[in-house]
C-alpha positions in Angstrom: 61.0 27.2 41.7 60.4 29.1 38.4 58.7 32.5 38.6 55.1 32.6 37.5 54.1 34.8 34.7 51.7 37.7 35.3 48.3 38.0 33.8 49.6 40.7 31.5 52.4 38.4 30.3 50.1 35.5 29.7 47.6 37.6 27.7 50.5 38.9 25.6 51.7 35.4 24.5 51.3 34.5 20.9 47.8 33.2 20.4 46.5 34.0 23.9 44.2 36.8 22.8 42.8 34.5 20.1 42.0 31.8 22.8 40.4 34.4 25.1 38.2 36.1 22.6 37.1 33.2 20.4 37.0 30.9 23.4 34.5 33.2 25.1 32.3 33.3 22.0 32.5 29.5 21.5 31.1 28.8 25.0 27.8 30.7 24.5 25.6 27.7 24.0 26.5 26.2 27.4 25.3 29.3 29.3 22.4 30.3 26.9 20.8 26.9 26.1 20.6 25.3 29.5 18.0 27.9 30.5 17.1 28.9 27.0 15.9 25.5 25.9 13.1 25.8 28.4 12.0 29.2 26.8 12.5 27.9 23.3 10.7 24.6 24.0 7.6 26.4 25.4 7.6 28.8 22.4 7.6 25.9 19.9 5.3 23.4 21.7 3.3 25.5 24.2 4.6 23.3 27.1 7.1 24.2 29.8 7.3 20.4 30.6 8.6 19.8 27.0 10.9 22.8 27.4 12.3 21.4 30.6 12.8 17.9 29.0 14.6 19.6 26.1 16.9 21.4 28.5 17.6 18.2 30.4 18.2 16.3 27.2 20.7 18.9 25.9 22.6 18.9 29.2 22.7 15.2 29.8 23.6 14.2 26.3 26.4 16.8 26.3 27.7 15.6 29.6 27.8 12.0 28.5 29.4 12.6 25.1 32.2 15.0 26.2 34.8 12.5 27.4 34.3 10.5 24.1 34.7 13.6 22.0 37.7 14.7 24.1 39.4 11.4 23.5 38.8 11.5 19.8 40.2 15.0 19.6 43.4 13.9 21.4 43.8 10.9 19.0 42.7 12.5 15.7 43.2 16.2 16.2 40.9 19.1 16.8 40.2 20.0 13.2 39.0 16.6 12.1 36.6 16.0 15.0 35.4 19.6 15.1 34.5 19.6 11.4 32.2 16.7 12.1 30.7 18.2 15.2 30.1 21.6 13.6 28.3 19.9 10.7 26.0 18.1 13.1 25.5 21.2 15.3 24.5 23.4 12.3 22.1 20.7 11.0 20.5 20.2 14.4 20.1 23.9 14.9 18.4 24.4 11.6 16.1 21.4 12.1 15.0 22.4 15.6 14.3 26.0 14.6 12.8 25.7 11.1 10.7 22.6 11.7 7.1 22.5 12.9 6.7 18.9 14.2 3.5 17.2 15.2 5.3 15.0 17.7 6.8 16.9 20.5 9.4 14.2 21.1 11.1 15.2 17.9 12.1 18.4 19.7 13.6 16.4 22.5 15.5 14.2 20.1 16.9 17.2 18.3 17.9 18.7 21.7 19.9 15.5 22.3 21.6 16.0 18.9 22.5 19.6 19.8 24.0 18.4 23.1 26.1 15.7 21.3 27.3 17.9 18.5 28.1 21.2 20.2 31.9 21.6 20.4 33.3 21.6 23.9 35.4 24.7 23.2 36.4 25.1 26.9 38.4 21.9 26.7 40.1 22.9 23.5 41.1 26.3 24.8 42.5 24.8 28.0 44.4 22.3 26.1 45.8 24.9 23.7 47.0 27.1 26.5 49.2 24.2 27.5 51.2 24.6 24.3 52.2 28.2 25.0 52.6 28.3 28.8 54.8 26.7 31.4 53.6 24.3 34.2 54.0 26.9 36.9 51.4 29.1 35.1 48.7 26.5 35.0 46.7 28.0 37.9 46.7 31.5 36.4 45.6 30.1 33.1 42.8 28.2 34.7 41.8 31.4 36.6 41.5 33.2 33.2 39.5 30.3 31.8 37.2 30.1 34.9 36.6 33.9 34.7 35.6 33.5 31.1 33.2 30.7 32.0 31.6 32.9 34.7 31.3 35.8 32.4 29.4 33.6 29.9 27.0 32.4 32.6 26.6 36.0 33.8 25.7 37.3 30.4 24.4 34.4 28.4 21.0 33.6 30.1 20.2 37.4 30.2 20.9 37.8 26.5 18.8 34.7 25.6 15.9 35.9 27.7 16.0 39.5 26.5 16.1 38.5 22.8 13.3 36.0 23.4 11.1 38.6 25.0 11.7 41.4 22.5 12.0 39.3 19.3 11.6 35.6 19.7 13.4 32.5 21.0 14.3 31.3 17.5 16.5 34.4 17.0 18.0 33.9 20.4 18.9 30.3 19.6 20.5 31.5 16.3 22.6 34.0 18.3 23.9 31.1 20.5 24.6 29.0 17.5 26.4 31.7 15.5 28.5 32.6 18.6 29.5 28.9 19.1 30.4 28.4 15.4 32.4 31.6 15.2 34.2 31.0 18.4 35.0 27.4 17.5 36.3 28.2 14.1 38.4 31.0 15.6 40.0 28.7 18.1 40.4 25.6 16.0 40.9 26.7 12.4 42.4 30.2 12.7 44.6 29.9 15.8 48.2 31.0 15.8 49.3 28.3 18.2 51.6 25.5 17.1 50.2 22.4 18.8 52.0 20.0 16.5 54.2 18.6 19.4 51.0 17.8 21.4 49.5 16.0 18.4 52.6 13.9 17.9 52.4 12.8 21.6 48.7 12.1 21.2 49.3 9.8 18.2 51.4 7.5 20.4 48.8 7.4 23.2 46.7 4.3 23.5 45.4 4.5 27.1 42.4 6.4 28.4 42.6 9.2 31.0 39.9 7.9 33.3 40.8 5.4 36.1 39.5 4.5 39.6 41.9 6.8 41.4 40.3 9.8 39.7 36.8 8.8 40.8 36.6 10.8 44.0 37.4 14.1 42.3 34.9 13.5 39.6 32.2 12.4 42.1 32.8 15.6 44.1 32.3 17.7 40.9 29.0 15.8 40.2 27.7 16.8 43.6 29.1 20.3 43.2 27.2 20.8 39.9 24.0 19.3 41.5 24.3 21.7 44.4 24.8 24.8 42.2 21.9 24.0 39.8 19.6 23.1 42.7 20.3 26.5 44.2 19.5 28.2 40.9 16.2 26.4 40.6 15.4 27.3 44.2 16.1 31.0 43.7 13.9 31.2 40.6 11.1 29.3 42.5 11.6 31.5 45.6 11.1 34.6 43.6 7.8 33.2 42.2 6.4 31.5 45.2 7.6 33.9 47.8 6.8 36.9 45.6 10.3 38.4 46.0 10.7 40.8 43.2 13.9 40.8 41.1 15.5 38.2 43.3 16.8 36.0 40.4 18.3 38.9 38.4 20.2 40.3 41.4 21.2 36.9 42.7 22.8 35.9 39.3 24.5 39.3 39.0 26.1 39.2 42.4 26.9 35.5 42.4 28.4 35.5 38.9 30.4 38.7 39.3 31.8 37.5 42.6 32.8 34.1 41.2 34.5 35.9 38.2 36.5 38.3 40.4 37.4 35.6 43.1 38.8 33.3 40.4 41.1 36.1 39.1 42.1 37.1 42.6 42.8 33.5 43.7 45.1 33.0 40.6 46.9 36.2 41.4 47.6 35.7 45.1 48.1 31.9 45.3 50.9 29.9 43.8 50.3 27.0 41.4 50.5 23.7 43.4 50.5 20.1 42.5 47.9 19.2 45.1 44.2 19.0 45.8 44.4 20.3 49.4 43.3 23.8 48.4 40.4 22.3 46.4 39.2 20.3 49.4 39.5 23.4 51.6 37.5 25.6 49.2 34.9 22.8 48.9 34.4 23.0 52.7 34.1 26.8 52.5 31.5 26.4 49.8 29.5 23.9 51.9 29.4 26.4 54.8 28.3 29.1 52.4 25.5 27.0 50.9 24.2 26.2 54.4 23.3 29.9 54.9 20.5 29.5 52.3 18.8 27.3 54.8 18.4 30.2 57.3 18.0 33.3 55.1 14.6 34.3 53.8 14.7 37.9 52.7 16.0 39.0 49.3 19.0 40.8 50.6 20.1 37.9 52.7 19.6 35.4 49.9 21.7 37.6 47.6 24.4 37.7 50.4 24.4 33.9 50.4 25.0 34.1 46.6 27.9 36.4 47.3 29.4 34.0 49.8 29.0 31.1 47.4 30.6 33.1 44.6 33.8 33.4 46.7 34.0 29.6 46.6 32.7 28.9 43.1 35.4 31.0 41.4 38.4 29.1 42.8 37.0 25.6 43.0 36.8 25.0 39.3 40.2 26.5 38.5 41.7 24.4 41.2 40.3 21.2 39.7 41.4 22.1 36.2 44.9 23.4 37.2 45.6 20.1 39.2 44.6 18.0 36.2 46.7 20.3 33.9 49.7 19.8 36.3 49.6 16.0 36.4 48.3 15.0 32.9 50.4 14.4 29.9 49.5 16.6 26.9 48.2 13.8 24.8 45.3 13.2 27.2 44.5 16.7 28.2 41.4 17.3 26.1 39.9 14.1 27.4 40.9 15.0 31.0 39.3 18.4 30.8 36.2 16.9 29.2 35.8 14.5 32.1 35.7 17.4 34.5 33.2 19.3 32.4 31.1 16.1 32.0 31.0 15.6 35.8 29.9 19.1 36.5 27.4 19.0 33.6 25.9 15.7 34.9 25.5 17.2 38.3 23.8 20.3 36.9 21.3 18.1 35.0 20.6 16.0 38.1 20.3 18.9 40.5 17.9 21.0 38.4 15.7 18.0 37.5 15.4 16.6 41.1 14.9 20.1 42.6 12.2 21.0 40.2 10.5 17.7 40.9 10.6 18.2 44.7 9.3 21.8 44.4 6.4 20.6 42.2 5.6 17.5 44.2 6.3 18.5 47.8 7.3 22.1 48.7 10.0 24.7 48.4 11.1 24.1 51.9 11.5 20.3 51.2 13.5 21.1 48.1 15.7 23.4 50.1 17.2 20.4 51.8 18.6 19.1 48.6 21.5 21.5 48.1 22.5 20.9 51.7 22.6 17.2 51.0 24.5 17.8 47.7 27.4 19.5 49.7 27.4 17.4 52.9 27.7 14.0 51.2 31.0 14.7 49.3 32.5 16.3 52.4 33.0 12.7 53.7 34.9 11.9 50.5 37.3 14.8 50.7 39.8 13.2 53.2 40.4 10.6 50.4 40.6 13.1 47.6 44.4 13.4 47.7 45.0 13.2 44.0 46.9 10.7 41.9 50.2 12.5 41.0 52.2 10.4 43.4 51.0 7.2 41.6 52.4 8.3 38.3 
């Protein structure tokens, strides 16, 4: 078996630093706007309900469109599709910030346009890594990518909230938009990676990536996203209803930092494998970690639960992405990565919406059962989640 490259070697590859730096910038909207749209919507309309609808519209529309955008990128190339997406994203950003509309539903409609047009830079960077690395390095590459995702979700919401408080949410949204545009241009238009061979393969591809043998993995990711977003809503509500000062800030700090470090450590200590066994094992660990929220009530113990969950969150996304990278031909990779992101994004939208409704309609304790359900149900699917590499 070929020797895996070290992190230092991977980062030194031609074009790698470009992918890391601009890829991190390009992902800003996904971390900033899922929470930020609530703040922005309330600022523009005076209604948290409209803000919540805008956040949900952004997340759901983005999740639904990602596989389509990914397939178009694989067929037509990144530059052609991204040029169209960036035009739409800039237009929607200007309309939603500069306009003062009588009908509040226009803001929801523009949120949908933002979700549809924001470039899925994470799928592009993951695909471009494939052009400069070997198969045995897939897991380490996905560890780097997962740590970048976690860093964005660790910093992004805080930046949006801070700028909104001290200046206003319009400036915060512009920061997200400029970061996305700059990062996307840096990855797609100014990269030093030759992906011509991948584009040639893509031009001969006529089949789609999705098939029924991939459903179990995607469904488990939907439940995973729902679980994580329901916990996030729960923690915010717990701080408010339970009057637990600074719970949310410390929870996100500990959970996000732990996930970032655990992703890098997992990629360092464990070899790349063409299997979903480790993914299933980490999912079980995460389910056990989530169950501790049901018993812990104090701030320190809830933060400790966040630490335990972070140990599972870091590896689980890199394992899903590295498996797909291992068994998918290059001409379908953008679509494949987009399906994974779409599944998680759909789950995030479902989990946050349902949990918010249960808290509002019933109680915090009732809503607390949801993220247990979101992890218990997919456990029964894991014995069948054996992957599809043997079928190809």
